[in-house]
KEKE-3310 file (N, C-alpha, C; in steps of 0.2 Angstrom, whole numbers, plus 5000, padded with zeros to 4 digits):
npx = (4938:4941:4952:4950:4939:4945:4954:4945:4939:4950:4952:4940:4941:4952:4948:4937:4944:4953:4945:4938:4947:4957:4971:4978:4991:4998:4998:5009:5019:5028:5033:5040:5049:5056:5063:5071:5078:5082:5095:5094:5087:5096:5107:5101:5098:5111:5117:5110:5114:5128:5128:5124:5134:5145:5142:5143:5155:5154:5141:5143:5153:5147:5138:5126:5119:5105:5093:5080:5073:5062:5062:5074:5087:5092:5104:5120:5130:5127:5128:5130:5118:5109:5093:5086:5075:5070:5064:5065:5073:5085:5085:5081:5066:5061:5061:5051:5040:5040:5037:5023:5017:5019:5012:5000:4995:4992:4999:4997:5001:5013:5023:5028:5035:5045:5052:5058:5066:5077:5084:5085:5093:5105:5102:5109:5124:5120:5126:5139:5138:5132:5142:5153:5147:5146:5160:5164:5159:5145:5129:5118:5101:5088:5073:5058:5043:5041:5034:5037:5038:5046:5059:5070:5073:5075:5087:5096:5096:5103:5115:5119:5123:5132:5127:5128:5125:5122:5124:5123:5112:5095:5094:5086:5071:5055:5038:5024:5033:5036:5023:5022:5015:5011:5014:5029:5033:5034:5045:5055:5055:5060:5073:5078:5080:5092:5101:5109:5101:5107:5104:5089:5082:5073:5059:5047:5035:5030:5041:5048:5040:5026:5013:5001:5002:5007:4996:4987:4978:4985:4988:4990:5000:5011:5011:5017:5029:5035:5034:5044:5055:5069:5075:5077:5089:5099:5097:5087:5084:5076:5072:5068:5053:5043:5035:5026:5017:5013:5010:5002:4991:4986:4979:4968:4961:4966:4958:4957:4948:4941:4932:4938:4934:4932:4945:4952:4945:4948:4962:4963:4956:4965:4976:4985:4984:4988:5001)
npy = (4750:4761:4768:4775:4783:4791:4798:4804:4813:4822:4827:4834:4843:4850:4856:4865:4873:4879:4886:4895:4901:4906:4915:4926:4931:4922:4911:4912:4908:4896:4898:4910:4906:4897:4906:4912:4902:4891:4882:4878:4889:4899:4894:4894:4907:4913:4905:4911:4924:4922:4916:4927:4936:4929:4930:4943:4949:4944:4949:4963:4965:4961:4969:4967:4961:4961:4964:4969:4966:4971:4984:4989:5000:5007:5011:5005:5008:5011:5014:5000:4993:4988:4982:4981:4974:4979:4975:4960:4956:4963:4968:4960:4957:4948:4949:4959:4952:4942:4950:4953:4941:4937:4947:4946:4954:4962:4966:4983:4986:4993:4994:5006:5010:5000:5002:5014:5012:5007:4994:4983:4969:4965:4952:4936:4936:4946:4959:4957:4955:4967:4976:4971:4973:4987:4990:4986:4995:4996:5003:5004:5002:5004:4998:5000:4995:5001:5015:5032:5040:5033:5035:5041:5033:5021:5024:5027:5014:5007:5014:5010:4997:4997:4996:4999:5015:5027:5045:5054:5053:5049:5035:5026:5022:5024:5019:5030:5041:5053:5051:5037:5021:5005:4997:4993:4995:5008:5014:5005:5008:5021:5020:5012:5021:5027:5018:5002:4988:4975:4965:4959:4958:4951:4947:4944:4941:4953:4961:4959:4959:4967:4973:4969:4956:4949:4950:4939:4923:4908:4899:4906:4914:4905:4902:4914:4914:4903:4908:4917:4910:4909:4919:4918:4915:4920:4933:4937:4936:4927:4928:4917:4919:4913:4919:4930:4938:4941:4928:4923:4932:4929:4916:4920:4928:4940:4947:4952:4953:4942:4930:4921:4908:4907:4908:4897:4887:4890:4888:4874:4869:4871:4863:4850:4834:4825:4827)
npz = (4837:4845:4842:4829:4833:4841:4833:4825:4834:4837:4824:4822:4832:4829:4817:4822:4831:4822:4814:4823:4831:4823:4818:4808:4807:4816:4809:4801:4808:4807:4794:4796:4806:4798:4789:4799:4805:4798:4790:4777:4771:4772:4765:4752:4749:4750:4739:4728:4728:4726:4714:4705:4708:4702:4689:4686:4679:4666:4662:4663:4653:4641:4630:4625:4635:4644:4656:4655:4642:4634:4636:4633:4627:4611:4611:4615:4623:4636:4654:4665:4676:4691:4696:4711:4724:4741:4754:4762:4752:4751:4765:4780:4786:4795:4809:4812:4807:4817:4828:4825:4826:4839:4846:4841:4831:4815:4799:4793:4806:4817:4807:4802:4813:4814:4801:4804:4814:4809:4810:4803:4797:4784:4771:4770:4761:4752:4755:4751:4738:4733:4736:4728:4715:4715:4716:4704:4695:4693:4693:4707:4709:4720:4721:4728:4737:4749:4758:4754:4764:4773:4770:4776:4787:4781:4773:4784:4789:4779:4779:4792:4791:4780:4767:4750:4743:4731:4731:4720:4712:4712:4720:4727:4725:4729:4735:4731:4730:4719:4713:4711:4711:4718:4707:4699:4686:4680:4686:4683:4669:4669:4674:4664:4654:4654:4658:4656:4661:4670:4679:4688:4704:4717:4728:4725:4712:4706:4706:4695:4684:4676:4687:4684:4679:4690:4699:4697:4695:4704:4695:4683:4686:4687:4674:4669:4675:4668:4655:4655:4656:4651:4658:4671:4684:4677:4671:4680:4697:4710:4726:4739:4748:4760:4768:4766:4752:4734:4731:4741:4741:4728:4731:4737:4728:4729:4738:4753:4763:4767:4777:4791:4791:4777:4772:4777:4771:4757:4757:4761:4750:4740:4742:4735:4733:4723:4717)
capx = (4935:4943:4957:4947:4935:4950:4956:4939:4938:4955:4951:4934:4943:4957:4944:4934:4949:4956:4940:4936:4953:4961:4975:4982:4998:5000:4999:5015:5025:5032:5037:5045:5055:5060:5068:5076:5082:5084:5101:5092:5085:5102:5110:5097:5099:5118:5118:5107:5119:5134:5127:5124:5141:5149:5140:5144:5160:5151:5135:5146:5157:5143:5134:5119:5116:5099:5087:5074:5073:5057:5064:5081:5088:5096:5111:5124:5135:5124:5131:5126:5114:5105:5087:5085:5070:5073:5061:5066:5078:5091:5084:5078:5061:5058:5060:5045:5035:5040:5033:5016:5015:5019:5007:4993:4993:4993:5002:5003:5003:5020:5027:5032:5040:5050:5056:5061:5071:5083:5088:5084:5100:5105:5101:5115:5127:5118:5131:5145:5136:5131:5149:5156:5144:5148:5167:5165:5156:5138:5124:5113:5094:5084:5066:5055:5036:5041:5032:5042:5039:5051:5065:5075:5074:5078:5094:5099:5097:5108:5121:5121:5126:5136:5124:5131:5120:5126:5120:5123:5106:5090:5095:5081:5064:5050:5031:5021:5037:5034:5016:5023:5011:5014:5017:5036:5035:5036:5051:5060:5056:5064:5080:5081:5081:5099:5105:5107:5100:5109:5100:5083:5082:5067:5056:5040:5034:5030:5048:5051:5035:5021:5009:4995:5004:5008:4990:4982:4978:4991:4990:4992:5007:5016:5012:5021:5036:5037:5035:5051:5060:5076:5077:5078:5095:5104:5096:5082:5085:5071:5074:5062:5050:5038:5031:5020:5018:5007:5008:4997:4986:4983:4975:4962:4960:4968:4952:4959:4943:4937:4931:4943:4931:4933:4952:4953:4942:4952:4968:4962:4954:4971:4981:4985:4986:4990:5007)
capy = (4756:4766:4773:4779:4788:4796:4802:4809:4818:4827:4831:4839:4848:4854:4861:4870:4877:4883:4891:4900:4905:4907:4921:4926:4931:4916:4906:4913:4906:4891:4901:4915:4901:4894:4911:4914:4897:4885:4882:4878:4895:4903:4892:4896:4915:4913:4902:4915:4930:4920:4915:4933:4939:4926:4932:4951:4951:4943:4954:4970:4965:4960:4975:4965:4958:4966:4961:4972:4966:4975:4991:4990:5006:5005:5013:5000:5010:5014:5011:4994:4994:4983:4984:4976:4976:4981:4971:4953:4955:4966:4969:4955:4959:4943:4951:4962:4946:4939:4954:4953:4934:4937:4952:4945:4960:4961:4971:4986:4988:4993:4993:5012:5010:4995:5005:5020:5009:5005:4989:4977:4966:4962:4945:4932:4936:4952:4965:4956:4955:4974:4979:4969:4976:4994:4990:4985:5001:4995:5007:5000:5005:5000:4999:4997:4998:5005:5021:5037:5043:5030:5036:5043:5027:5016:5026:5026:5007:5006:5016:5007:4990:4998:4994:5005:5019:5033:5051:5059:5053:5045:5027:5023:5024:5022:5020:5036:5046:5055:5048:5030:5017:4998:4994:4995:4996:5015:5015:5001:5012:5027:5018:5009:5026:5029:5012:4995:4984:4968:4960:4961:4954:4952:4941:4944:4941:4960:4964:4957:4960:4972:4971:4965:4949:4946:4949:4934:4917:4905:4895:4911:4917:4900:4903:4920:4912:4899:4912:4921:4904:4910:4925:4916:4912:4923:4940:4938:4931:4927:4926:4914:4922:4909:4922:4934:4940:4940:4921:4922:4935:4925:4911:4923:4932:4947:4949:4950:4954:4936:4928:4916:4902:4906:4908:4890:4883:4891:4884:4867:4867:4872:4858:4845:4827:4821:4828)
capz = (4835:4849:4838:4824:4836:4844:4827:4823:4839:4836:4818:4823:4837:4825:4813:4826:4834:4817:4812:4828:4834:4817:4818:4801:4808:4819:4804:4798:4813:4804:4788:4799:4809:4793:4787:4804:4808:4793:4786:4770:4768:4772:4759:4746:4748:4748:4732:4723:4727:4723:4706:4702:4708:4697:4682:4685:4674:4659:4661:4662:4647:4635:4629:4623:4641:4647:4660:4653:4635:4631:4638:4631:4623:4606:4613:4618:4628:4643:4660:4668:4682:4694:4700:4717:4729:4747:4759:4761:4747:4754:4772:4783:4790:4799:4816:4812:4807:4824:4833:4824:4828:4847:4848:4838:4827:4808:4795:4794:4813:4819:4801:4802:4818:4812:4796:4807:4819:4805:4813:4799:4795:4777:4770:4769:4754:4748:4755:4747:4731:4731:4736:4722:4710:4715:4715:4697:4692:4692:4697:4710:4710:4725:4719:4734:4739:4755:4757:4753:4771:4777:4766:4781:4791:4776:4772:4790:4789:4774:4782:4798:4789:4775:4761:4746:4739:4729:4732:4715:4709:4716:4719:4731:4722:4734:4733:4733:4728:4712:4711:4709:4715:4719:4701:4698:4679:4678:4689:4678:4663:4670:4675:4658:4649:4654:4660:4654:4667:4669:4684:4692:4710:4721:4732:4723:4704:4703:4706:4688:4678:4677:4693:4682:4678:4696:4702:4694:4699:4705:4689:4678:4689:4685:4667:4668:4676:4662:4649:4655:4658:4650:4662:4678:4685:4673:4672:4685:4703:4714:4733:4741:4753:4761:4774:4763:4745:4730:4730:4745:4738:4723:4733:4739:4723:4731:4743:4760:4768:4768:4784:4793:4788:4770:4771:4779:4765:4751:4758:4760:4743:4735:4743:4730:4735:4718:4715)
cpx = (4937:4948:4954:4942:4939:4952:4951:4938:4943:4954:4945:4937:4948:4953:4941:4939:4952:4951:4938:4941:4958:4964:4979:4989:5001:5002:5006:5021:5030:5036:5042:5051:5059:5065:5073:5080:5085:5090:5100:5090:5092:5106:5107:5099:5107:5120:5115:5112:5126:5134:5127:5131:5146:5148:5141:5149:5157:5145:5138:5149:5152:5137:5127:5115:5111:5094:5080:5074:5068:5058:5071:5082:5092:5103:5114:5129:5133:5127:5127:5123:5111:5099:5086:5079:5074:5071:5062:5070:5085:5091:5080:5073:5058:5057:5053:5039:5034:5036:5025:5013:5014:5014:5000:4990:4994:4996:4996:5004:5010:5025:5031:5037:5046:5055:5060:5066:5077:5087:5088:5091:5100:5105:5108:5118:5125:5123:5137:5144:5136:5138:5153:5154:5146:5155:5168:5161:5149:5134:5119:5106:5090:5077:5061:5048:5036:5038:5037:5043:5044:5058:5071:5077:5077:5085:5098:5101:5103:5115:5124:5125:5130:5134:5125:5125:5123:5121:5120:5116:5101:5091:5090:5074:5059:5043:5029:5027:5036:5028:5017:5019:5015:5017:5024:5038:5037:5043:5057:5061:5060:5071:5083:5082:5089:5104:5104:5107:5102:5106:5094:5083:5077:5064:5049:5039:5034:5036:5051:5047:5030:5016:5003:4996:5005:5001:4985:4982:4984:4993:4993:4999:5012:5017:5017:5028:5039:5038:5042:5056:5067:5079:5080:5085:5101:5103:5091:5084:5080:5074:5067:5059:5043:5033:5025:5022:5012:5005:5002:4990:4982:4978:4968:4959:4961:4962:4954:4954:4938:4937:4937:4941:4933:4941:4954:4951:4946:4959:4968:4960:4961:4976:4980:4988:4989:4997:5012)
cpy = (4762:4771:4777:4784:4793:4801:4807:4814:4824:4831:4836:4845:4853:4859:4866:4875:4882:4888:4896:4904:4906:4914:4921:4926:4925:4911:4906:4911:4901:4894:4906:4911:4899:4899:4912:4908:4891:4886:4882:4884:4899:4901:4894:4903:4916:4911:4907:4921:4928:4919:4922:4937:4936:4928:4940:4952:4950:4948:4961:4970:4965:4965:4973:4962:4963:4962:4964:4972:4970:4982:4993:4996:5003:5007:5007:5002:5013:5010:5005:4996:4988:4986:4979:4979:4977:4975:4964:4951:4957:4966:4963:4957:4954:4945:4955:4957:4943:4943:4953:4946:4934:4942:4951:4950:4958:4967:4976:4989:4988:4994:5000:5012:5005:4998:5010:5018:5008:5000:4982:4975:4964:4955:4942:4933:4943:4958:4963:4957:4963:4977:4977:4972:4984:4995:4990:4990:5000:4999:5003:5004:5001:5002:4996:4999:5000:5012:5027:5040:5040:5030:5037:5037:5022:5018:5025:5018:5005:5008:5012:5000:4991:4996:5000:5008:5025:5039:5056:5059:5049:5038:5023:5026:5020:5023:5027:5042:5047:5052:5041:5026:5010:4995:4997:4997:5003:5017:5011:5005:5018:5025:5016:5015:5028:5024:5006:4990:4977:4963:4963:4956:4956:4946:4940:4944:4948:4964:4963:4959:4965:4969:4967:4958:4945:4945:4945:4928:4913:4901:4900:4914:4912:4901:4909:4918:4907:4903:4916:4916:4906:4916:4923:4913:4915:4931:4942:4933:4932:4924:4923:4918:4918:4913:4926:4935:4939:4933:4919:4925:4932:4919:4914:4928:4939:4950:4947:4952:4948:4934:4923:4909:4901:4905:4900:4886:4884:4887:4877:4865:4867:4867:4852:4839:4823:4822:4823)
cpz = (4839:4845:4833:4827:4839:4839:4825:4827:4838:4829:4818:4827:4833:4821:4816:4828:4828:4814:4817:4831:4829:4818:4812:4802:4811:4814:4800:4802:4810:4798:4791:4803:4804:4790:4792:4806:4803:4789:4779:4767:4767:4765:4752:4744:4746:4741:4727:4722:4724:4716:4703:4702:4703:4690:4681:4679:4667:4657:4660:4655:4641:4635:4627:4629:4644:4650:4659:4645:4631:4632:4635:4626:4617:4607:4617:4622:4634:4649:4663:4675:4685:4697:4705:4722:4736:4752:4758:4755:4749:4762:4774:4788:4795:4806:4817:4812:4814:4829:4832:4827:4836:4850:4846:4834:4820:4805:4793:4801:4815:4813:4801:4807:4816:4806:4799:4812:4816:4808:4809:4796:4787:4777:4769:4762:4750:4749:4751:4740:4729:4731:4730:4716:4709:4714:4707:4692:4690:4696:4700:4711:4715:4724:4724:4735:4746:4754:4757:4760:4775:4774:4771:4785:4787:4775:4778:4791:4785:4777:4787:4796:4783:4768:4756:4743:4737:4730:4726:4711:4713:4715:4723:4729:4725:4732:4735:4732:4720:4709:4709:4714:4716:4713:4699:4691:4677:4681:4685:4672:4664:4671:4668:4653:4648:4657:4657:4660:4666:4674:4687:4698:4715:4724:4730:4715:4702:4704:4699:4683:4680:4683:4690:4680:4684:4700:4698:4698:4700:4699:4683:4680:4687:4678:4665:4669:4670:4656:4649:4658:4657:4654:4668:4679:4681:4673:4678:4691:4708:4721:4736:4747:4755:4766:4771:4755:4741:4729:4735:4743:4733:4725:4735:4734:4725:4735:4750:4765:4769:4775:4785:4790:4780:4768:4772:4773:4759:4752:4758:4753:4738:4737:4738:4732:4730:4715:4716)
residu = (UNK:UNK:UNK:UNK:UNK:UNK:UNK:UNK:UNK:UNK:UNK:UNK:UNK:UNK:UNK:UNK:UNK:UNK:UNK:UNK:UNK:UNK:UNK:UNK:UNK:UNK:UNK:UNK:UNK:UNK:UNK:UNK:UNK:UNK:UNK:UNK:UNK:UNK:UNK:UNK:UNK:UNK:UNK:UNK:UNK:UNK:UNK:UNK:UNK:UNK:UNK:UNK:UNK:UNK:UNK:UNK:UNK:UNK:UNK:UNK:UNK:UNK:UNK:UNK:UNK:UNK:UNK:UNK:UNK:UNK:UNK:UNK:UNK:UNK:UNK:UNK:UNK:UNK:UNK:UNK:UNK:UNK:UNK:UNK:UNK:UNK:UNK:UNK:UNK:UNK:UNK:UNK:UNK:UNK:UNK:UNK:UNK:UNK:UNK:UNK:UNK:UNK:UNK:UNK:UNK:UNK:UNK:UNK:UNK:UNK:UNK:UNK:UNK:UNK:UNK:UNK:UNK:UNK:UNK:UNK:UNK:UNK:UNK:UNK:UNK:UNK:UNK:UNK:UNK:UNK:UNK:UNK:UNK:UNK:UNK:UNK:UNK:UNK:UNK:UNK:UNK:UNK:UNK:UNK:UNK:UNK:UNK:UNK:UNK:UNK:UNK:UNK:UNK:UNK:UNK:UNK:UNK:UNK:UNK:UNK:UNK:UNK:UNK:UNK:UNK:UNK:UNK:UNK:UNK:UNK:UNK:UNK:UNK:UNK:UNK:UNK:UNK:UNK:UNK:UNK:UNK:UNK:UNK:UNK:UNK:UNK:UNK:UNK:UNK:UNK:UNK:UNK:UNK:UNK:UNK:UNK:UNK:UNK:UNK:UNK:UNK:UNK:UNK:UNK:UNK:UNK:UNK:UNK:UNK:UNK:UNK:UNK:UNK:UNK:UNK:UNK:UNK:UNK:UNK:UNK:UNK:UNK:UNK:UNK:UNK:UNK:UNK:UNK:UNK:UNK:UNK:UNK:UNK:UNK:UNK:UNK:UNK:UNK:UNK:UNK:UNK:UNK:UNK:UNK:UNK:UNK:UNK:UNK:UNK:UNK:UNK:UNK:UNK:UNK:UNK:UNK:UNK:UNK:UNK:UNK:UNK:UNK:UNK:UNK:UNK:UNK:UNK:UNK:UNK:UNK:UNK:UNK:UNK:UNK:UNK)
# end
């Protein structure tokens, strides 16, 4: 009976420790390490951008190719464009996550400083993809939920690493610029008026569909992905982000004011042992 008693002791200790000393940011340690150290993550991101790169000639040539079918203009001679997210799609923010973990702080603490440091490196393969798209005459729109106040730091970050951005029109569309909120739909609509969007690329479901579809239960969000099954891997490209996103918010019904005990209970309840 000694072994079972020891196991029981450790289980009770682990539960009490997690409930009393739970640190939301510290829980991100393993996912942050995955992003920063896993060869598998690098391969996955490279694979995504190489696939998109290989599809560029066909997407540009085919006038019916459109990543926004519901917003597609009847005009078939519009210039091709790409809509791409910035944070953890173009720029790697895992060092910021590491800072939060080590300091015991939570977002948005230090976020503005990180943006203004302009030190975030490009994700693997993204720079080559963007430069190739630009070379082939594709307009690149960076649609981000970074606040407009961080525009200068973001543009400096782009310049530092050679990320292409044109100055002839607003190519960096940020949150709270022109009354834009976190829902990217209005910005997509604006771009679609004068461009044929060939790809959408992001790390969150809301980078592809209306925010109302992303801010649902995990089950409903999966239904949305299934509904647009034909878009993935051809018109839409998802960059995996295990660190944060609406996938986590969906677990808590987007109520981040829950107690540590509630969060632990929700997580345990969502674990599926039958798969």
